[in-house]
C-alpha positions as CSV (number, residue, x, y, z in Angstrom):
1,M,119.6,113.8,119.7
2,Y,117.2,111.7,117.3
3,R,120.2,111.4,114.9
4,Q,122.0,109.5,117.8
5,G,118.8,107.2,117.9
6,A,119.4,106.5,114.3
7,Q,123.0,105.5,114.9
8,A,122.0,103.2,117.8
9,L,119.8,101.5,115.5
10,Q,122.3,100.7,113.1
11,G,123.9,98.7,115.9
12,L,120.6,97.0,116.6
13,L,120.5,96.0,112.9
14,L,124.0,94.2,113.1
15,Y,122.6,92.5,116.3
16,C,119.6,91.4,114.6
17,R,121.6,90.1,111.7
18,V,123.5,87.9,114.0
19,K,120.1,86.7,115.6
20,S,118.8,85.8,112.0
21,Y,122.0,83.7,111.5
22,I,121.5,82.1,114.6
23,K,117.9,81.3,113.6
24,K,119.1,79.7,110.3
25,I,121.3,77.3,112.2
26,H,118.2,76.3,114.5
27,P,115.3,75.9,112.0
28,H,113.0,74.6,114.6
29,E,112.5,78.0,116.0
30,K,109.7,80.1,114.6
31,N,110.6,82.4,112.0
32,R,109.7,86.2,112.1
33,T,108.3,87.7,109.0
34,D,110.1,90.9,107.7
35,F,107.5,93.6,107.5
36,Q,109.4,95.7,104.9
37,T,110.2,92.9,102.6
38,R,106.5,92.1,102.3
39,L,105.8,95.8,101.7
40,G,108.7,96.8,99.0
41,K,107.2,95.0,96.0
42,G,105.7,97.5,93.7
43,R,102.9,100.1,94.0
44,K,99.2,98.9,93.4
45,K,95.8,100.5,93.6
46,H,95.0,100.9,97.5
47,Y,98.7,100.0,98.2
48,E,98.6,102.1,101.4
49,L,95.8,100.1,102.6
50,Q,97.6,97.0,101.9
51,Q,100.5,98.0,103.9
52,I,98.4,98.9,106.9
53,E,96.6,95.7,106.4
54,T,100.0,93.9,106.7
55,F,101.0,95.8,109.7
56,F,98.1,94.6,111.6
57,Q,98.4,90.9,110.4
58,L,102.0,91.0,111.9
59,N,101.3,93.5,115.0
60,D,98.4,93.1,117.4
61,L,96.9,96.6,117.8
62,T,96.7,96.4,121.8
63,A,100.2,94.9,121.8
64,S,101.6,97.5,119.7
65,K,100.0,100.3,121.7
66,E,101.4,98.7,125.0
67,L,104.9,98.4,123.4
68,L,104.9,101.9,122.2
69,N,103.9,103.0,125.7
70,T,106.5,101.0,127.3
71,I,109.1,102.3,125.0
72,M,107.9,105.9,125.9
73,S,107.8,105.2,129.7
74,Y,111.6,103.9,129.6
75,A,112.7,106.7,127.4
76,V,112.0,109.4,130.1
77,K,113.1,107.3,133.1
78,R,116.7,107.7,134.5
79,N,118.8,104.7,135.4
80,S,116.5,102.2,133.5
81,W,116.1,100.3,130.5
82,I,113.6,98.5,128.5
83,K,113.5,94.6,129.3
84,E,112.4,93.5,125.9
85,D,114.7,91.8,123.5
86,P,116.5,94.2,121.2
87,S,115.3,92.6,118.0
88,V,111.9,92.9,119.1
89,I,112.3,96.8,119.5
90,Y,114.3,97.1,116.3
91,H,111.4,95.0,114.3
92,F,108.7,97.0,115.8
93,H,110.6,100.2,115.1
94,Q,111.1,99.3,111.4
95,A,107.3,98.3,111.3
96,M,106.3,101.6,112.9
97,R,108.3,103.5,110.4
98,S,106.6,101.8,107.5
99,F,103.1,102.3,109.1
100,I,103.9,106.1,109.3
101,R,104.6,106.2,105.7
102,A,101.5,104.3,104.8
103,G,99.6,106.5,106.8
104,Y,101.0,109.7,105.2
105,F,100.3,108.3,101.6
106,L,96.7,107.4,102.9
107,M,96.3,111.0,103.9
108,L,97.3,112.2,100.5
109,K,94.6,109.9,99.0
110,E,91.9,111.2,101.3
111,K,89.6,112.7,98.6
112,K,89.8,109.6,96.7
113,L,89.1,107.2,99.4
114,F,85.7,107.6,101.4
115,V,86.0,105.8,104.7
116,N,83.2,108.0,106.6
117,T,80.7,106.1,108.8
118,Q,77.8,107.8,110.2
119,L,77.1,106.5,113.7
120,E,74.2,107.2,115.8
121,A,75.9,106.6,119.3
122,V,79.4,106.0,120.0
123,S,80.6,104.6,123.3
124,P,83.3,106.2,125.0
125,L,85.2,103.0,125.5
126,A,85.0,102.5,121.6
127,L,86.5,106.1,121.1
128,G,89.5,105.7,123.1
129,L,91.4,109.0,122.3
130,L,89.5,109.8,118.9
131,S,86.7,112.1,118.9
132,E,83.4,111.4,117.4
133,K,84.4,113.2,114.1
134,E,87.6,111.4,114.0
135,Y,85.9,107.9,114.7
136,Q,83.2,108.5,112.1
137,N,86.2,109.6,109.5
138,P,89.5,108.2,110.8
139,L,91.3,109.8,107.8
140,L,91.1,112.9,109.6
141,V,93.6,111.5,112.2
142,F,96.3,111.2,109.6
143,T,95.5,114.6,108.3
144,K,95.7,116.4,111.7
145,A,99.0,114.5,112.6
146,F,100.9,115.1,108.9
147,R,99.6,118.9,109.3
148,E,101.5,119.3,112.7
149,Y,104.6,117.0,112.0
150,S,106.4,115.6,109.0
151,V,107.3,111.8,108.2
152,K,110.8,112.9,109.1
153,E,109.9,114.3,112.6
154,F,108.0,111.2,113.2
155,D,111.0,109.2,112.3
156,Y,113.3,111.1,114.7
157,F,110.7,110.8,117.3
158,I,110.4,106.9,117.1
159,S,114.2,106.6,116.8
160,G,114.9,109.0,119.6
161,M,112.4,106.9,122.1
162,V,113.9,103.9,121.1
163,Y,117.5,105.0,121.7
164,F,116.8,106.6,125.1
165,S,114.6,103.5,126.1
166,M,117.3,101.2,125.9
167,G,120.1,102.6,128.0
168,I,121.2,104.9,130.7
169,Y,122.1,108.3,129.7
170,D,123.0,111.4,131.1
171,H,120.7,113.5,128.8
172,L,116.9,112.8,128.7
173,P,114.9,113.5,125.5
174,E,113.3,116.8,124.7
175,K,110.2,117.5,126.7
176,N,107.8,117.8,123.8
177,M,107.3,114.1,123.3
178,I,103.6,113.9,124.4
179,N,102.0,115.2,121.1
180,P,103.9,112.8,118.5
181,Y,103.2,110.0,120.9
182,I,99.4,110.8,121.2
183,H,99.3,111.1,117.4
184,L,100.9,107.7,117.0
185,I,98.3,105.9,119.4
186,K,95.5,107.8,117.4
187,M,96.9,106.9,113.9
188,L,97.1,103.0,115.2
189,D,93.5,103.2,116.4
190,A,92.2,105.1,113.3
191,A,94.1,102.7,110.8
192,Y,92.6,99.5,112.6
193,L,89.1,101.1,112.0
194,I,89.8,101.7,108.5
195,I,90.9,98.2,107.7
196,E,87.9,96.7,109.9
197,R,85.4,98.9,107.9
198,K,87.0,97.9,104.5
199,K,86.4,94.0,105.7
């Protein structure tokens, strides 16, 4: 099922290339920054943090969670498809794949990177889906997520959700989508906390 999602995204890539060509013809239109291009230039110290920082420079936290929620909602609805421009969905898909990889490598460096903040009292609104321990040490979120799912499984999940959200299909995605979705939402919150505390 998710492999079909990857094939559908190849079609989206072609669509985006056409849109990029059109934008070259109309230079007055706002240019979109390619997240992966900015991230693929060599590895440096704390490279994963730079990747995540770049993600949030190009993608608002609240808007990213809302778009992820919208994609998820349309993926499980019959006879409906997401209204957003396919190029927006494609760029978000690519950004999330890079974000997931950055989170994975960040998790591997957990012992070297100390991002633990002792807090006396935490507002429930500030916690969101995070536990108090996860709020104090956001790296725990990535550890739990990648203990349960591999990078490849997260890739299949996000590709499958995008695929099913963009058209009407006889078969709905498999039922166990809630856990990876929750992990992604929590990873976005945790990563944002890490970047804010780093500043």
